[in-house]
matplotlib code that plots the C-alpha trace (Angstrom):
import matplotlib.pyplot as plt

x = [-2.3, -4.4, -7.8, -6.5, -5.8, -9.2, -10.9, -9.1, -10.3, -13.9, -13.8, -12.4, -15.3, -17.6, -16.9, -17.9, -21.1, -22.3, -22.0, -24.8, -27.9, -29.6, -31.0, -27.7, -25.9, -28.1, -27.7, -23.9, -23.9, -25.6, -23.1, -20.3, -21.5, -21.6, -18.3, -16.7, -18.4, -16.8, -19.9, -18.3, -20.5, -23.6, -21.9, -21.0, -24.8, -25.7, -22.9, -24.4, -27.7, -26.1, -25.2, -28.7, -30.2, -28.4, -27.3, -24.1, -21.1, -19.2, -21.4, -21.6, -17.9, -17.4, -20.1, -18.1, -14.8, -16.4, -17.9, -14.7, -12.9, -15.7, -15.2, -11.5, -12.0, -14.3, -11.7, -14.1, -11.4, -13.3, -16.0, -13.4, -11.8, -15.3, -15.6, -12.1, -12.8, -16.0, -14.1, -11.3, -13.9, -16.5, -15.0, -11.0, -10.8, -11.8, -9.2, -5.7, -5.5, -1.8, -2.7, -6.0, -4.3, -1.5, -4.1, -5.7, -2.4, -2.3, -5.7, -4.8, -1.7, -4.1, -6.1, -2.9, -1.9, -5.1, -7.7, -11.2, -14.2, -17.1, -19.8, -22.5, -21.6, -24.2, -22.7, -19.0, -18.2, -18.7, -15.3, -16.4, -18.9, -16.4, -16.7, -14.7, -11.0, -10.9, -7.0, -7.2, -10.0, -8.3, -4.7, -6.2, -7.9, -4.8, -2.6, -4.8, -4.6, -0.9, 1.0, 4.3, 3.8, 6.6, 4.0, 3.4, 6.3, 5.2, 1.6, 2.6, 4.6, 1.7, -0.7, 1.8, 1.9, -1.9, -2.4, 0.1, -1.6, -4.9, -3.4, -3.2, 0.3, 0.0, -1.6, 1.2, 3.8, 2.2, 2.4, 6.0, 6.7, 5.1, 7.7, 10.5, 9.1, 8.1, 10.2, 13.7, 15.4, 13.0, 14.2, 11.2, 12.8, 15.6, 12.9, 10.6, 13.4, 13.9, 10.5, 9.5, 12.3, 11.3, 7.6, 8.4, 10.5, 7.5, 5.3, 7.8, 7.4, 3.6, 3.9, 6.1, 5.7, 7.6, 10.1, 9.2, 8.9, 12.2, 14.3, 12.9, 13.5, 17.1, 17.7, 16.1, 18.1, 21.5, 20.3, 19.8, 23.3, 24.9, 23.0, 23.4, 26.5, 26.9, 23.2, 22.7, 20.2, 22.7, 23.3, 19.7, 19.7, 22.7, 21.1, 17.9, 20.0, 21.4, 17.9, 16.8, 19.6, 18.2, 14.5, 16.0, 18.3, 15.3, 13.4, 15.8, 16.1, 12.4, 12.3, 15.3, 13.5, 10.5, 12.4, 14.5, 11.4, 9.9, 13.0, 14.5, 17.8, 19.7, 17.2, 17.5, 21.2, 21.2, 19.2, 21.2, 24.6, 23.0, 22.2, 25.7, 27.2, 25.0, 24.2, 27.1, 26.5, 22.7, 20.8, 20.0, 23.5, 24.3, 21.4, 21.8, 25.4, 24.5, 21.9, 24.2, 26.7, 24.1, 22.6, 25.9, 28.9, 30.8, 30.3, 33.1, 32.2, 33.9, 35.3, 32.9, 32.5, 34.8, 32.2, 28.4, 26.7, 24.3, 20.7, 18.6, 15.9, 12.5, 10.9, 7.2, 5.4, 2.7, 0.6, 1.4, -1.4, -3.4, -3.1, -6.1, -6.3, -8.0, -11.2, -10.8, -14.3, -17.1, -20.3, -22.0, -21.0, -23.8, -22.4, -20.6, -21.6, -19.2, -20.5, -17.1, -15.0, -11.9, -8.9, -6.5, -3.1, -1.1, -2.3, -2.3, -4.2, -1.6, -2.5, -3.6, -4.0, -7.4, -7.2, -7.9]
y = [-16.7, -14.2, -16.0, -15.9, -12.1, -11.4, -13.5, -11.7, -8.4, -9.8, -10.6, -7.3, -5.7, -8.0, -6.6, -3.0, -4.0, -6.1, -3.2, -1.2, -1.6, -5.2, -5.5, -4.7, -6.9, -10.0, -9.5, -9.2, -12.2, -14.2, -12.6, -13.9, -17.2, -17.5, -16.0, -18.6, -21.3, -19.9, -18.6, -15.2, -13.9, -14.4, -12.9, -9.9, -9.4, -9.6, -7.1, -4.7, -4.8, -4.0, -0.5, 0.3, -0.9, 1.7, 5.4, 4.8, 5.6, 3.1, 0.3, 1.4, 1.5, -1.9, -3.3, -1.9, -3.4, -6.9, -6.5, -5.7, -8.6, -10.8, -9.7, -10.1, -13.7, -14.1, -12.7, -9.8, -7.2, -4.5, -4.5, -4.7, -1.4, 0.2, -0.4, 0.9, 4.1, 4.5, 3.9, 6.4, 8.9, 8.5, 6.8, 7.4, 7.6, 3.9, 2.5, 2.3, 4.6, 3.9, 0.1, 0.6, 2.9, 0.3, -2.3, -0.1, -0.4, -4.0, -4.4, -2.2, -4.4, -7.4, -5.7, -4.6, -8.4, -9.6, -10.2, -9.5, -9.8, -12.0, -9.9, -12.0, -14.1, -16.6, -17.2, -16.9, -20.3, -19.2, -17.9, -15.1, -13.3, -11.0, -7.2, -4.6, -3.9, -1.7, -1.0, 2.9, 3.5, 1.8, 3.2, 6.6, 6.7, 5.4, 7.8, 10.6, 9.7, 8.9, 10.5, 10.0, 6.7, 4.0, 2.1, 5.0, 4.5, 1.0, 2.1, 4.8, 2.3, -0.2, 2.6, 3.5, -0.1, -0.4, 2.8, 1.9, -1.5, 0.4, 2.5, 5.7, 6.5, 10.4, 9.1, 6.5, 9.1, 11.4, 8.6, 8.1, 11.8, 11.6, 8.9, 11.1, 14.2, 12.6, 9.5, 10.1, 7.8, 4.9, 1.8, 2.4, 5.9, 4.1, 2.3, 5.4, 7.5, 5.0, 4.3, 8.0, 8.7, 5.8, 6.7, 10.2, 8.8, 6.7, 9.8, 11.7, 9.0, 9.6, 13.3, 15.9, 19.3, 21.5, 18.6, 18.9, 15.2, 14.1, 16.8, 16.0, 12.3, 12.9, 14.8, 12.1, 9.4, 11.3, 11.7, 8.0, 7.3, 9.9, 8.6, 4.8, 4.5, 0.6, -0.3, -2.9, -0.7, 2.0, 0.2, 0.6, 4.2, 5.1, 3.6, 5.5, 8.6, 7.6, 7.0, 10.3, 12.0, 10.7, 11.9, 15.5, 15.4, 14.4, 17.1, 19.6, 18.2, 18.3, 22.1, 22.7, 21.0, 23.0, 26.2, 25.1, 23.9, 27.2, 29.3, 30.3, 28.3, 30.7, 29.7, 26.0, 26.3, 27.3, 24.3, 21.9, 23.4, 23.0, 19.4, 18.7, 20.3, 18.8, 15.4, 14.4, 10.7, 10.8, 8.8, 12.3, 13.5, 12.1, 13.5, 16.9, 17.0, 16.5, 19.1, 21.6, 21.0, 21.7, 24.9, 26.3, 27.8, 28.0, 24.5, 22.2, 18.5, 17.1, 13.6, 10.9, 10.1, 7.5, 5.3, 5.2, 3.6, 0.8, 1.4, -1.4, -2.7, -2.2, -5.5, -5.8, -8.5, -10.8, -13.1, -16.8, -18.7, -20.8, -24.5, -26.9, -28.8, -31.8, -31.1, -32.5, -31.5, -30.5, -28.7, -31.2, -33.9, -35.5, -34.7, -31.5, -28.2, -26.1, -23.6, -23.3, -26.1, -26.9, -27.9, -30.6, -28.5, -31.7, -33.0, -30.9, -32.3, -33.0, -32.2, -35.3, -37.4, -38.7, -41.4, -38.5]
z = [25.1, 23.3, 24.4, 28.1, 27.9, 26.4, 29.1, 31.7, 30.2, 30.1, 33.9, 34.8, 32.9, 34.6, 37.9, 36.9, 35.2, 38.1, 40.4, 38.5, 36.7, 37.3, 33.8, 32.1, 34.6, 33.6, 29.9, 30.4, 32.5, 29.6, 27.2, 29.2, 29.5, 25.8, 25.5, 27.6, 25.5, 22.5, 21.1, 20.5, 17.8, 19.7, 22.9, 20.9, 20.2, 23.8, 24.8, 22.3, 24.1, 27.4, 26.6, 25.7, 29.1, 30.9, 30.6, 32.8, 30.9, 32.7, 31.7, 28.3, 27.8, 29.4, 27.1, 24.2, 25.4, 25.8, 22.3, 20.8, 22.4, 21.1, 17.6, 17.8, 18.8, 15.8, 13.6, 12.4, 12.5, 10.9, 13.1, 16.2, 14.4, 14.4, 18.2, 18.9, 17.1, 19.3, 22.3, 21.5, 20.4, 23.2, 26.2, 26.0, 29.8, 30.0, 27.8, 27.1, 24.0, 22.7, 22.8, 21.0, 18.3, 18.0, 17.3, 14.7, 12.8, 13.2, 11.6, 8.7, 8.0, 8.0, 5.5, 3.3, 3.3, 1.9, 5.0, 4.1, 6.6, 5.6, 4.1, 6.1, 9.2, 8.5, 5.0, 6.1, 4.7, 1.2, 0.0, -2.4, -0.1, 1.4, 2.5, 0.5, 1.3, 4.3, 4.2, 3.4, 5.8, 8.7, 8.0, 7.5, 10.9, 12.8, 11.0, 11.9, 15.6, 15.7, 12.6, 14.2, 15.7, 15.4, 13.3, 10.9, 8.4, 7.4, 7.5, 4.9, 2.9, 2.8, 1.8, -1.1, -2.3, -2.1, -4.1, -6.8, -7.2, -7.6, -10.4, -8.2, -8.5, -7.4, -4.1, -3.8, -4.2, -1.6, 1.1, 0.2, 0.7, 4.1, 5.2, 4.0, 5.6, 9.0, 9.5, 7.7, 9.9, 9.8, 7.7, 5.3, 4.4, 2.2, 0.2, 0.1, -1.3, -4.0, -4.8, -5.0, -7.4, -9.7, -9.4, -10.5, -13.4, -14.4, -14.4, -16.6, -19.2, -19.5, -20.0, -18.4, -20.1, -17.7, -17.1, -13.2, -12.6, -14.3, -12.7, -9.3, -10.1, -11.0, -7.6, -5.7, -7.4, -6.7, -3.2, -2.8, -4.1, -1.7, 1.3, 0.5, -1.5, -0.4, -1.3, -3.8, -5.3, -6.3, -9.6, -10.5, -9.4, -11.5, -14.5, -13.9, -13.9, -17.3, -18.5, -17.2, -19.1, -22.3, -21.3, -20.6, -23.6, -25.8, -24.4, -25.3, -28.9, -29.3, -28.2, -30.8, -33.5, -33.1, -33.4, -36.4, -38.3, -37.7, -39.1, -35.8, -36.1, -33.8, -30.9, -31.9, -31.9, -28.3, -27.2, -29.1, -27.8, -24.2, -25.0, -26.1, -23.1, -20.5, -22.0, -24.5, -23.8, -24.2, -27.0, -28.5, -28.7, -32.2, -33.6, -32.0, -33.3, -36.8, -36.7, -35.1, -38.0, -40.4, -38.9, -37.2, -39.0, -35.8, -34.1, -34.5, -33.5, -30.6, -29.7, -28.9, -25.2, -24.2, -22.5, -22.8, -19.8, -20.7, -20.2, -18.3, -20.4, -18.9, -18.5, -18.9, -16.7, -18.1, -16.0, -16.6, -18.5, -16.3, -16.3, -16.4, -13.1, -12.0, -9.8, -6.3, -5.4, -7.8, -6.8, -8.7, -6.2, -4.3, -0.8, -1.8, -0.1, -2.1, -4.6, -6.5, -7.9, -5.6, -7.8, -6.9, -6.6, -6.9, -10.1, -13.3, -16.3, -19.2, -22.7, -24.5, -21.3, -21.8, -18.9, -16.5]

ax = plt.figure().add_subplot(projection="3d")
ax.plot(x, y, z, "-o")
ax.set_aspect("equal")
plt.show()
């Protein structure tokens, strides 16, 4: 179906080209022949020559459209994206801009899910000779052109995940904020709210001098629980709130200890009293109460809290050790054209099994 649509586009373009410059028409006809034979990459090279044979903007635009279709059939999606950008920038009156921008979002999603363009077409069969990841570049261009598109929330979410995987937490949180600011009713907004709250919670654990991260994290977790009370993630959000109380209480206790050790017990007493008032069920509360009893003549210990909510344990993920696998194809084989060893995924080498 896709091939039929692109062929139809190519024939439509042909009518416009043949009515003008003869040299351009001849080159275009050669490119169309190659396209119909399935030789899309070579066709694209000929279509590229067409626009340099004429100064007519219609011919130039149509040669770009034909080239874009060829690269799409080759699955060279970054090159297709580059041509889309040129069409939108220089020849918007010749194309359906909404469809091309939607296609940019599709290409961005392809990159975000692992697609990589071959670095060299002639060596495309070599698995590791790939171009760099273009996720950010493609999505950024699409979002710049259509920031409120129906595809934008998913694009921001893909970018947030991509940035987090790259260790760029602050950039990831920026993308999540844009979802909440611009697309609060989109399905992605629910998960953006929870992810933003948890991201700020993680940042607070790395250093939060003025408690800005942890305080905003608390507000966002509370907002999530109010907005989605039936969501299965509410249990996680409530537990994070309890952990946040521990962080806030620990901060107050740290400040109180600073003043106490510097001989300013009256200031330390105020911070400890605030801790006991706001966070009586926190992990720092017992230490704060013992300290208050020592430094204050007026403080009377209260009853312990009836129930302390359990804290979820943070689980650290470690990669599974690789198992030695039997080689299916070896580069050393006489008739092998592979540069890397191809493992047999059905047969793993058992330890001590010398027969294999």
